[in-house]
DRENSE-411441 format. One record per residue (C-alpha): residue in three letters; x negated, y negated, z; residue number from 0. Coordinates in nm, 2 decimals. Layout:
! residues N
+------+--------+--------+--------+-----+
| code |     xx |     yy |     zz | pos |
+------+--------+--------+--------+-----+
|  ALA |      X |      Y |      Z | NUM |
...
+------+--------+--------+--------+-----+
This chain:
! residues 140
+------+--------+--------+--------+-----+
| code |     xx |     yy |     zz | pos |
+------+--------+--------+--------+-----+
|  MET | -14.13 | -12.96 |   6.04 |   0 |
|  THR | -14.35 | -12.87 |   6.34 |   1 |
|  PRO | -14.42 | -12.52 |   6.43 |   2 |
|  ARG | -14.20 | -12.59 |   6.76 |   3 |
|  ARG | -13.90 | -12.68 |   6.56 |   4 |
|  PHE | -13.96 | -12.38 |   6.33 |   5 |
|  VAL | -13.98 | -12.17 |   6.59 |   6 |
|  ILE | -13.62 | -12.31 |   6.73 |   7 |
|  LEU | -13.48 | -12.25 |   6.45 |   8 |
|  LEU | -13.59 | -11.91 |   6.38 |   9 |
|  VAL | -13.43 | -11.80 |   6.70 |  10 |
|  CYS | -13.09 | -12.01 |   6.62 |  11 |
|  ALA | -13.10 | -11.78 |   6.33 |  12 |
|  LEU | -13.16 | -11.41 |   6.44 |  13 |
|  LEU | -12.93 | -11.50 |   6.70 |  14 |
|  GLN | -12.67 | -11.61 |   6.46 |  15 |
|  LEU | -12.74 | -11.26 |   6.28 |  16 |
|  PHE | -12.74 | -11.02 |   6.60 |  17 |
|  THR | -12.42 | -11.25 |   6.67 |  18 |
|  VAL | -12.27 | -11.16 |   6.33 |  19 |
|  ALA | -12.41 | -10.82 |   6.33 |  20 |
|  ALA | -12.24 | -10.76 |   6.67 |  21 |
|  ALA | -11.91 | -10.91 |   6.55 |  22 |
|  ASP | -11.88 | -10.63 |   6.28 |  23 |
|  LYS | -11.93 | -10.30 |   6.55 |  24 |
|  PRO | -11.63 | -10.15 |   6.61 |  25 |
|  ALA | -11.50 | -10.16 |   7.00 |  26 |
|  ILE | -11.45 |  -9.79 |   6.94 |  27 |
|  VAL | -11.84 |  -9.74 |   6.87 |  28 |
|  GLY | -12.05 |  -9.56 |   7.18 |  29 |
|  THR | -12.05 |  -9.28 |   7.39 |  30 |
|  TRP | -11.70 |  -9.14 |   7.55 |  31 |
|  LYS | -11.62 |  -8.87 |   7.83 |  32 |
|  LEU | -11.25 |  -8.73 |   7.84 |  33 |
|  VAL | -11.09 |  -8.84 |   8.20 |  34 |
|  SER | -10.69 |  -8.70 |   8.14 |  35 |
|  THR | -10.48 |  -8.59 |   7.81 |  36 |
|  LYS | -10.12 |  -8.54 |   7.73 |  37 |
|  TYR | -10.06 |  -8.25 |   7.50 |  38 |
|  GLY |  -9.73 |  -8.13 |   7.34 |  39 |
|  GLU |  -9.41 |  -8.17 |   7.54 |  40 |
|  ALA |  -9.61 |  -8.30 |   7.87 |  41 |
|  LYS |  -9.45 |  -8.56 |   8.05 |  42 |
|  GLU |  -9.77 |  -8.66 |   8.23 |  43 |
|  HIS | -10.13 |  -8.73 |   8.17 |  44 |
|  THR | -10.37 |  -8.41 |   8.31 |  45 |
|  PRO | -10.71 |  -8.52 |   8.46 |  46 |
|  TYR | -10.99 |  -8.38 |   8.29 |  47 |
|  PRO | -11.20 |  -8.23 |   8.32 |  48 |
|  GLY | -11.20 |  -7.90 |   8.47 |  49 |
|  ALA | -11.46 |  -7.61 |   8.43 |  50 |
|  SER | -11.58 |  -7.85 |   8.08 |  51 |
|  THR | -11.65 |  -8.13 |   8.00 |  52 |
|  ARG | -11.55 |  -8.30 |   7.62 |  53 |
|  THR | -11.80 |  -8.59 |   7.52 |  54 |
|  LYS | -11.70 |  -8.79 |   7.20 |  55 |
|  ILE | -11.99 |  -8.97 |   6.99 |  56 |
|  ILE | -11.85 |  -9.26 |   6.77 |  57 |
|  ASN | -12.08 |  -9.43 |   6.57 |  58 |
|  PRO | -11.96 |  -9.68 |   6.29 |  59 |
|  THR | -11.90 |  -9.42 |   5.99 |  60 |
|  HIS | -11.87 |  -9.10 |   6.16 |  61 |
|  PHE | -11.71 |  -8.89 |   6.55 |  62 |
|  VAL | -11.86 |  -8.54 |   6.67 |  63 |
|  TRP | -11.71 |  -8.43 |   7.00 |  64 |
|  LEU | -11.83 |  -8.12 |   7.22 |  65 |
|  GLU | -11.68 |  -7.96 |   7.46 |  66 |
|  VAL | -11.95 |  -7.81 |   7.72 |  67 |
|  GLN | -11.88 |  -7.56 |   8.01 |  68 |
|  ASN | -11.97 |  -7.72 |   8.30 |  69 |
|  ASP | -12.18 |  -7.41 |   8.46 |  70 |
|  SER | -12.33 |  -7.22 |   8.17 |  71 |
|  LYS | -12.41 |  -7.57 |   7.98 |  72 |
|  ASN | -12.26 |  -7.37 |   7.66 |  73 |
|  VAL | -12.11 |  -7.55 |   7.38 |  74 |
|  ILE | -11.74 |  -7.36 |   7.37 |  75 |
|  SER | -11.61 |  -7.60 |   7.09 |  76 |
|  SER | -11.66 |  -7.90 |   6.90 |  77 |
|  ALA | -11.58 |  -8.11 |   6.58 |  78 |
|  GLY | -11.70 |  -8.43 |   6.38 |  79 |
|  GLY | -11.64 |  -8.57 |   6.02 |  80 |
|  LYS | -11.61 |  -8.93 |   5.89 |  81 |
|  TYR | -11.30 |  -9.13 |   6.01 |  82 |
|  THR | -11.11 |  -9.47 |   5.90 |  83 |
|  LEU | -11.02 |  -9.75 |   6.09 |  84 |
|  SER | -10.80 | -10.02 |   5.98 |  85 |
|  GLY | -10.66 | -10.23 |   6.30 |  86 |
|  ASP | -10.55 |  -9.97 |   6.53 |  87 |
|  ALA | -10.48 |  -9.72 |   6.28 |  88 |
|  TYR | -10.77 |  -9.45 |   6.32 |  89 |
|  THR | -10.75 |  -9.18 |   6.12 |  90 |
|  GLU | -11.05 |  -8.89 |   6.18 |  91 |
|  THR | -11.12 |  -8.61 |   5.91 |  92 |
|  ILE | -11.26 |  -8.33 |   6.06 |  93 |
|  ASP | -11.57 |  -8.17 |   5.82 |  94 |
|  PHE | -11.69 |  -7.95 |   6.05 |  95 |
|  ALA | -11.54 |  -7.75 |   6.40 |  96 |
|  GLY | -11.58 |  -7.51 |   6.64 |  97 |
|  ALA | -11.41 |  -7.22 |   6.81 |  98 |
|  GLY | -11.04 |  -7.31 |   6.80 |  99 |
|  MET | -11.06 |  -7.56 |   6.57 | 100 |
|  GLU | -11.10 |  -7.43 |   6.23 | 101 |
|  ALA | -10.72 |  -7.51 |   6.12 | 102 |
|  TYR | -10.82 |  -7.87 |   6.11 | 103 |
|  VAL | -11.10 |  -7.89 |   5.87 | 104 |
|  GLY | -11.05 |  -8.12 |   5.62 | 105 |
|  LYS | -10.74 |  -8.25 |   5.69 | 106 |
|  PRO | -10.68 |  -8.60 |   5.82 | 107 |
|  GLN | -10.55 |  -8.62 |   6.21 | 108 |
|  LYS | -10.39 |  -8.96 |   6.24 | 109 |
|  PHE | -10.39 |  -9.18 |   6.55 | 110 |
|  ILE | -10.32 |  -9.51 |   6.71 | 111 |
|  ILE | -10.64 |  -9.60 |   6.91 | 112 |
|  HIS | -10.68 |  -9.93 |   7.18 | 113 |
|  VAL | -11.00 | -10.03 |   7.34 | 114 |
|  ASP | -10.91 | -10.24 |   7.69 | 115 |
|  GLY | -11.30 | -10.25 |   7.83 | 116 |
|  ASP | -11.44 |  -9.93 |   7.95 | 117 |
|  LYS | -11.11 |  -9.74 |   7.81 | 118 |
|  LEU | -11.04 |  -9.61 |   7.49 | 119 |
|  THR | -10.69 |  -9.45 |   7.46 | 120 |
|  GLN | -10.63 |  -9.23 |   7.13 | 121 |
|  ALA | -10.25 |  -9.09 |   7.05 | 122 |
|  GLY | -10.09 |  -8.93 |   6.75 | 123 |
|  ASP |  -9.98 |  -8.62 |   6.60 | 124 |
|  LEU | -10.21 |  -8.35 |   6.47 | 125 |
|  SER | -10.16 |  -8.22 |   6.13 | 126 |
|  ASP | -10.04 |  -7.93 |   6.28 | 127 |
|  GLY |  -9.75 |  -8.14 |   6.47 | 128 |
|  LEU |  -9.88 |  -8.10 |   6.78 | 129 |
|  HIS |  -9.85 |  -8.47 |   6.96 | 130 |
|  ILE | -10.21 |  -8.53 |   7.19 | 131 |
|  GLU | -10.23 |  -8.82 |   7.39 | 132 |
|  GLU | -10.61 |  -8.91 |   7.55 | 133 |
|  VAL | -10.76 |  -9.12 |   7.75 | 134 |
|  TRP | -11.13 |  -9.17 |   7.76 | 135 |
|  GLU | -11.43 |  -9.34 |   7.96 | 136 |
|  ARG | -11.70 |  -9.52 |   7.80 | 137 |
|  VAL | -12.05 |  -9.33 |   7.91 | 138 |
|  LYS | -12.26 |  -9.60 |   8.06 | 139 |
+------+--------+--------+--------+-----+
């Protein structure tokens, strides 16, 4: 085998490995900014943010979100833990929580999740029965 042919085969093998690895990465993996919400009995989505920004980071096995006050840059709430994804069924299990989220620790939160380009929609009922719909935008 010539050195040129070897290099070509090596490059093709590496490209195939990277393609398989990328295909295994769920579309939800990334950093997201909350742009609108619909909670409880609300009929329409409310634009987000106001005085704060909520950012969610999802890796292949875990998630975390932080609510940061825009002017002071203080974290005012947070939650994170493990998640499972099967098709569009997305379940977060909160392992730690900040102010206002303590009641959800250890309880699965079940959602339907959909990614369309740079928009992620998450909808479902929290473990306390509150219905939520959130629209997130990918942070680039």
